[in-house]
MMTF fields as JSON, N, C-alpha, C and O atoms, coordinates in Angstrom:
{
  "mmtfVersion": "1.0.0",
  "mmtfProducer": "UNKNOWN",
  "numBonds": 355,
  "numAtoms": 356,
  "numGroups": 89,
  "numChains": 1,
  "numModels": 1,
  "chainsPerModel": [1],
  "groupsPerChain": [89],
  "chainIdList": ["A"],
  "bondAtomList": [4, 2, 8, 6, 12, 10, 16, 14, 20, 18, 24, 22, 28, 26, 32, 30, 36, 34, 40, 38, 44, 42, 48, 46, 52, 50, 56, 54, 60, 58, 64, 62, 68, 66, 72, 70, 76, 74, 80, 78, 84, 82, 88, 86, 92, 90, 96, 94, 100, 98, 104, 102, 108, 106, 112, 110, 116, 114, 120, 118, 124, 122, 128, 126, 132, 130, 136, 134, 140, 138, 144, 142, 148, 146, 152, 150, 156, 154, 160, 158, 164, 162, 168, 166, 172, 170, 176, 174, 180, 178, 184, 182, 188, 186, 192, 190, 196, 194, 200, 198, 204, 202, 208, 206, 212, 210, 216, 214, 220, 218, 224, 222, 228, 226, 232, 230, 236, 234, 240, 238, 244, 242, 248, 246, 252, 250, 256, 254, 260, 258, 264, 262, 268, 266, 272, 270, 276, 274, 280, 278, 284, 282, 288, 286, 292, 290, 296, 294, 300, 298, 304, 302, 308, 306, 312, 310, 316, 314, 320, 318, 324, 322, 328, 326, 332, 330, 336, 334, 340, 338, 344, 342, 348, 346, 352, 350],
  "bondOrderList": [1, 1, 1, 1, 1, 1, 1, 1, 1, 1, 1, 1, 1, 1, 1, 1, 1, 1, 1, 1, 1, 1, 1, 1, 1, 1, 1, 1, 1, 1, 1, 1, 1, 1, 1, 1, 1, 1, 1, 1, 1, 1, 1, 1, 1, 1, 1, 1, 1, 1, 1, 1, 1, 1, 1, 1, 1, 1, 1, 1, 1, 1, 1, 1, 1, 1, 1, 1, 1, 1, 1, 1, 1, 1, 1, 1, 1, 1, 1, 1, 1, 1, 1, 1, 1, 1, 1, 1],
  "groupList": [{"groupName": "UNK", "atomNameList": ["N", "CA", "C", "O"], "elementList": ["N", "C", "C", "O"], "formalChargeList": [0, 0, 0, 0], "bondAtomList": [1, 0, 2, 1, 3, 2], "bondOrderList": [1, 1, 2], "singleLetterCode": "X", "chemCompType": "L-PEPTIDE LINKING"}],
  "groupTypeList": [0, 0, 0, 0, 0, 0, 0, 0, 0, 0, 0, 0, 0, 0, 0, 0, 0, 0, 0, 0, 0, 0, 0, 0, 0, 0, 0, 0, 0, 0, 0, 0, 0, 0, 0, 0, 0, 0, 0, 0, 0, 0, 0, 0, 0, 0, 0, 0, 0, 0, 0, 0, 0, 0, 0, 0, 0, 0, 0, 0, 0, 0, 0, 0, 0, 0, 0, 0, 0, 0, 0, 0, 0, 0, 0, 0, 0, 0, 0, 0, 0, 0, 0, 0, 0, 0, 0, 0, 0],
  "groupIdList": [1, 2, 3, 4, 5, 6, 7, 8, 9, 10, 11, 12, 13, 14, 15, 16, 17, 18, 19, 20, 21, 22, 23, 24, 25, 26, 27, 28, 29, 30, 31, 32, 33, 34, 35, 36, 37, 38, 39, 40, 41, 42, 43, 44, 45, 46, 47, 48, 49, 50, 51, 52, 53, 54, 55, 56, 57, 58, 59, 60, 61, 62, 63, 64, 65, 66, 67, 68, 69, 70, 71, 72, 73, 74, 75, 76, 77, 78, 79, 80, 81, 82, 83, 84, 85, 86, 87, 88, 89],
  "secStructList": [7, 7, 7, 7, 7, 2, 2, 2, 2, 2, 2, 2, 2, 2, 2, 2, 2, 6, 2, 2, 2, 2, 2, 2, 2, 2, 2, 2, 2, 2, 2, 2, 2, 2, 2, 2, 7, 7, 1, 2, 2, 2, 2, 2, 2, 2, 2, 2, 2, 2, 2, 2, 2, 2, 2, 2, 2, 6, 7, 7, 2, 2, 2, 2, 2, 2, 2, 2, 2, 2, 6, 7, 2, 2, 2, 2, 2, 2, 2, 2, 2, 2, 2, 2, 2, 1, 7, 7, 7],
  "xCoordList": [13.667, 13.581, 14.22, 14.106, 14.879, 15.586, 14.604, 13.533, 15.002, 14.227, 14.691, 15.891, 13.758, 14.089, 13.804, 12.851, 14.641, 14.406, 13.178, 12.721, 12.666, 11.493, 11.8, 10.96, 13.002, 13.416, 13.426, 12.926, 13.986, 14.033, 12.63, 12.338, 11.763, 10.378, 9.68, 8.914, 9.938, 9.331, 9.836, 9.061, 11.129, 11.689, 11.056, 10.666, 10.955, 10.353, 8.898, 8.449, 8.153, 6.736, 6.573, 5.7, 7.415, 7.328, 7.648, 7.035, 8.615, 8.944, 7.717, 7.369, 7.068, 5.912, 4.714, 3.901, 4.596, 3.519, 3.712, 2.739, 4.971, 5.281, 5.72, 6.261, 5.499, 5.98, 5.416, 6.12, 4.154, 3.532, 4.176, 4.429, 4.437, 5.097, 6.497, 6.939, 7.188, 8.538, 8.501, 9.328, 7.532, 7.416, 7.114, 7.663, 6.248, 5.938, 7.178, 7.429, 7.943, 9.161, 10.158, 10.751, 10.342, 11.283, 10.837, 11.664, 9.524, 9.018, 9.27, 9.618, 9.098, 9.344, 10.826, 11.164, 11.703, 13.132, 13.432, 14.26, 12.759, 12.989, 12.515, 13.121, 11.44, 10.973, 12.082, 12.368, 12.7, 13.805, 14.958, 15.521, 15.304, 16.417, 16.119, 17.021, 14.859, 14.49, 14.659, 15.133, 14.271, 14.438, 15.907, 16.258, 16.766, 18.184, 19.028, 20.199, 18.434, 19.194, 19.696, 18.969, 20.944, 21.574, 21.642, 21.872, 21.446, 21.51, 20.411, 19.809, 20.169, 19.082, 19.321, 18.374, 20.564, 20.872, 20.455, 19.851, 20.775, 20.411, 18.9, 18.346, 18.22, 16.755, 16.116, 15.141, 16.659, 16.127, 16.226, 15.286, 17.366, 17.547, 16.55, 15.979, 16.347, 15.416, 13.983, 13.233, 13.594, 12.225, 11.993, 10.871, 13.026, 12.889, 12.623, 11.81, 13.313, 13.082, 11.69, 11.045, 11.224, 9.866, 8.857, 7.914, 9.052, 8.135, 8.077, 7.0, 9.224, 9.278, 8.499, 7.732, 8.697, 8.031, 6.535, 5.748, 6.135, 4.704, 4.049, 2.919, 4.768, 4.258, 4.148, 3.148, 5.17, 5.135, 4.025, 3.451, 3.728, 2.688, 1.296, 0.3, 1.243, -0.027, -0.898, -2.105, -0.243, -0.958, -1.79, -1.403, -2.922, -3.724, -2.879, -2.158, -2.969, -2.13, -2.287, -1.303, -3.505, -3.709, -2.971, -2.399, -2.986, -2.289, -0.772, -0.052, -0.295, 1.137, 1.609, 2.659, 0.824, 1.181, 1.205, 2.082, 0.245, 0.193, 1.436, 2.071, 1.775, 2.94, 4.209, 5.039, 4.35, 5.573, 5.627, 6.714, 4.478, 4.46, 4.834, 5.557, 4.343, 4.61, 6.01, 6.636, 6.496, 7.837, 8.046, 9.083, 7.038, 7.08, 7.105, 6.146, 8.192, 8.261, 7.137, 6.755, 6.615, 5.53, 4.265, 3.558, 3.978, 2.805, 2.996, 2.076, 4.193, 4.487, 4.365, 3.795, 4.89, 4.835, 3.39, 3.038, 2.557, 1.154, 0.427, -0.331, 0.656, 0.025, 0.58, -0.153, 1.847, 2.479, 1.869, 1.66, 1.586, 0.924, -0.41, -0.738, -1.185, -2.473, -2.289, -3.035, -1.29, -1.066, -0.569, -0.842, 0.152, 0.603, -0.576, -0.54, -1.625, -2.83, -3.707, -4.238, -3.848, -4.728, -4.035, -4.152, -3.313, -2.576, -3.499, -4.643, -3.013, -3.839, -4.089, -3.255, -5.212, -5.568, -5.778, -6.083],
  "yCoordList": [22.765, 21.486, 20.419, 20.455, 19.487, 18.441, 17.465, 17.183, 16.967, 15.923, 14.571, 14.314, 13.725, 12.419, 11.352, 11.458, 10.333, 9.228, 8.453, 8.64, 7.6, 6.791, 5.929, 5.769, 5.383, 4.554, 5.384, 4.931, 6.584, 7.451, 7.858, 7.933, 8.121, 8.48, 7.335, 7.568, 6.107, 4.951, 4.799, 4.477, 5.026, 4.951, 5.998, 5.698, 7.218, 8.309, 7.993, 8.199, 7.5, 7.18, 6.08, 6.171, 5.038, 3.94, 4.44, 4.006, 5.357, 5.917, 6.597, 6.348, 7.445, 8.166, 7.255, 7.499, 6.209, 5.24, 4.476, 4.09, 4.258, 3.474, 4.337, 3.819, 5.619, 6.534, 6.193, 6.286, 5.8, 5.458, 4.204, 4.156, 3.206, 1.987, 2.294, 1.751, 3.169, 3.553, 4.254, 3.978, 5.169, 5.892, 4.935, 5.089, 3.946, 2.959, 2.144, 1.886, 1.745, 0.983, 1.811, 1.318, 3.08, 3.953, 4.182, 4.204, 4.353, 4.554, 3.313, 3.434, 2.132, 0.92, 0.816, 0.367, 1.225, 1.237, 2.268, 2.027, 3.409, 4.463, 4.061, 4.46, 3.275, 2.799, 1.997, 2.183, 1.113, 0.308, 1.196, 1.023, 2.148, 3.047, 3.887, 4.159, 4.301, 5.095, 4.286, 4.805, 3.017, 2.171, 1.968, 1.807, 1.974, 1.706, 2.964, 2.875, 4.138, 5.388, 5.567, 5.339, 5.977, 6.068, 7.469, 7.63, 8.491, 9.847, 10.724, 10.386, 11.858, 12.746, 13.378, 13.607, 13.659, 14.269, 13.341, 13.782, 12.075, 11.082, 10.945, 10.863, 10.919, 10.821, 12.024, 11.872, 13.218, 14.419, 14.304, 14.648, 13.821, 13.644, 12.628, 12.829, 11.551, 10.511, 11.016, 10.7, 11.8, 12.325, 13.325, 13.442, 14.038, 14.923, 14.092, 14.467, 12.968, 12.081, 11.464, 11.279, 11.143, 10.612, 11.641, 11.289, 12.896, 13.96, 14.021, 14.162, 13.915, 13.952, 12.788, 12.97, 11.595, 10.424, 10.416, 9.894, 10.976, 11.102, 12.04, 11.814, 13.082, 14.017, 13.317, 13.479, 12.542, 11.802, 10.768, 10.476, 10.221, 9.209, 9.831, 9.135, 11.13, 11.87, 11.394, 11.199, 11.216, 10.862, 12.078, 13.215, 11.847, 12.981, 13.916, 13.456, 15.225, 16.174, 16.075, 16.195, 15.859, 15.772, 14.561, 14.641, 13.457, 12.257, 12.459, 12.058, 13.07, 13.36, 14.252, 14.011, 15.286, 16.2, 15.472, 15.715, 14.578, 13.806, 12.923, 12.891, 12.21, 11.321, 12.119, 11.726, 13.247, 14.042, 14.769, 15.009, 15.117, 15.786, 14.814, 15.177, 13.586, 12.592, 12.003, 11.654, 11.895, 11.354, 9.996, 9.73, 9.161, 7.821, 6.809, 6.722, 6.047, 5.066, 4.027, 3.488, 3.746, 2.77, 3.269, 2.488, 4.557, 5.133, 5.076, 4.723, 5.423, 5.355, 3.92, 3.681, 2.969, 1.557, 1.056, 0.307, 1.457, 1.026, 1.559, 0.831, 2.812, 3.384, 2.757, 2.547, 2.465, 1.842, 0.469, 0.107, -0.288, -1.59, -1.424, -2.184, -0.418, -0.151, 0.253, -0.192, 1.098, 1.592, 0.496, 0.538, -0.483, -1.585, -2.408, -2.968, -2.49, -3.203, -2.324, -2.781, -1.063, -0.125, 1.229, 2.015, 1.52, 2.793, 4.008, 3.95, 5.105, 6.32, 6.882, 6.746, 7.496, 8.12, 9.584, 10.288],
  "zCoordList": [-28.977, -28.293, -29.167, -30.392, -28.543, -29.274, -29.909, -29.371, -31.055, -31.719, -31.179, -31.093, -30.824, -30.29, -31.345, -32.116, -31.361, -32.283, -31.794, -30.666, -32.64, -32.281, -31.051, -30.166, -31.012, -29.878, -28.59, -27.56, -28.643, -27.462, -27.034, -25.841, -28.005, -27.683, -26.959, -26.024, -27.38, -26.715, -25.291, -24.391, -25.073, -23.728, -22.827, -21.699, -23.317, -22.544, -22.242, -21.114, -23.217, -23.028, -21.977, -21.114, -22.048, -21.063, -19.656, -18.68, -19.559, -18.244, -17.649, -16.494, -18.418, -17.891, -17.678, -16.787, -18.484, -18.268, -16.964, -16.317, -16.578, -15.379, -14.203, -13.226, -14.281, -13.239, -11.865, -10.859, -11.823, -10.54, -9.939, -8.735, -10.759, -10.274, -9.77, -8.758, -10.487, -10.087, -8.732, -7.864, -8.551, -7.283, -6.135, -5.044, -6.367, -5.324, -4.958, -3.781, -5.957, -5.703, -4.899, -3.94, -5.297, -4.591, -3.15, -2.238, -2.943, -1.58, -0.722, 0.452, -1.297, -0.505, -0.14, 0.955, -1.043, -0.725, 0.365, 1.244, 0.303, 1.289, 2.677, 3.672, 2.763, 4.071, 4.736, 5.919, 3.98, 4.524, 4.954, 6.035, 4.099, 4.423, 5.663, 6.456, 5.839, 7.02, 8.3, 9.311, 8.255, 9.437, 9.779, 10.947, 8.763, 8.974, 9.177, 9.547, 8.934, 9.052, 10.482, 11.449, 10.588, 11.902, 12.477, 13.676, 11.645, 12.201, 11.598, 10.578, 12.257, 11.837, 10.479, 9.727, 10.158, 8.867, 7.725, 6.747, 7.854, 6.838, 6.759, 5.663, 7.909, 7.919, 7.231, 6.495, 7.466, 6.81, 5.297, 4.58, 4.811, 3.371, 2.819, 1.747, 3.545, 3.102, 3.074, 2.15, 4.081, 4.111, 2.973, 2.48, 2.556, 1.388, 0.133, -0.713, 0.026, -1.12, -1.06, -2.092, 0.155, 0.317, -0.197, -0.906, 0.156, -0.286, -1.809, -2.388, -2.448, -3.914, -4.516, -5.462, -3.966, -4.527, -4.212, -5.002, -3.091, -2.805, -3.818, -4.252, -4.182, -5.19, -6.547, -7.246, -6.923, -8.188, -8.204, -9.253, -7.048, -6.923, -6.979, -7.177, -6.805, -6.757, -5.593, -5.73, -4.446, -3.221, -2.791, -3.06, -2.129, -1.659, -0.787, 0.099, -1.037, -0.29, 1.223, 1.952, 1.703, 3.15, 3.728, 4.815, 3.011, 3.471, 3.405, 4.32, 2.342, 2.217, 3.357, 3.952, 3.655, 4.743, 6.075, 6.904, 6.286, 7.533, 7.668, 8.722, 6.595, 6.627, 6.897, 7.717, 6.197, 6.345, 7.69, 8.216, 8.245, 9.552, 10.669, 11.596, 10.58, 11.62, 11.501, 12.502, 10.259, 9.996, 10.669, 11.276, 10.542, 11.12, 9.972, 9.205, 9.847, 8.76, 8.807, 7.769, 9.977, 10.1, 9.405, 8.768, 9.523, 8.856, 7.343, 6.606, 6.89, 5.463, 4.967, 3.902, 5.72, 5.324, 5.262, 4.351, 6.214, 6.213, 4.978, 4.337, 4.653, 3.465, 2.192, 1.225, 2.198, 1.04, 0.76, -0.398, 1.806, 1.63, 0.921, 0.01, 1.349, 0.708, -0.758, -1.631, -1.015, -2.378, -3.3, -4.5, -2.775, -3.624, -4.101, -5.197, -3.289, -3.678, -4.572, -5.584, -4.184, -4.889, -4.947, -4.007, -6.034, -6.126, -6.037, -6.489, -5.46, -5.39, -6.78, -7.676, -6.948, -8.24, -8.059, -9.022]
}
């Protein structure tokens, strides 16, 4: 395994400390992109990215499955509003 400098270690640590915030930000961007997507192929790609960020966010599996099964940006946006106030644990 590579040795990292102290500076690199701090960058890596900050990334993992802020991973949940990053996932919330990416999900909010994806909600906008989903509303603007013009074809099914693009929507499929976006929903795959949503799944990844839901996993990074450590959202409850049942809720993640519900969001991904319905594929409704409004449901994702409603949950995102709640998570911005109180992130999932």
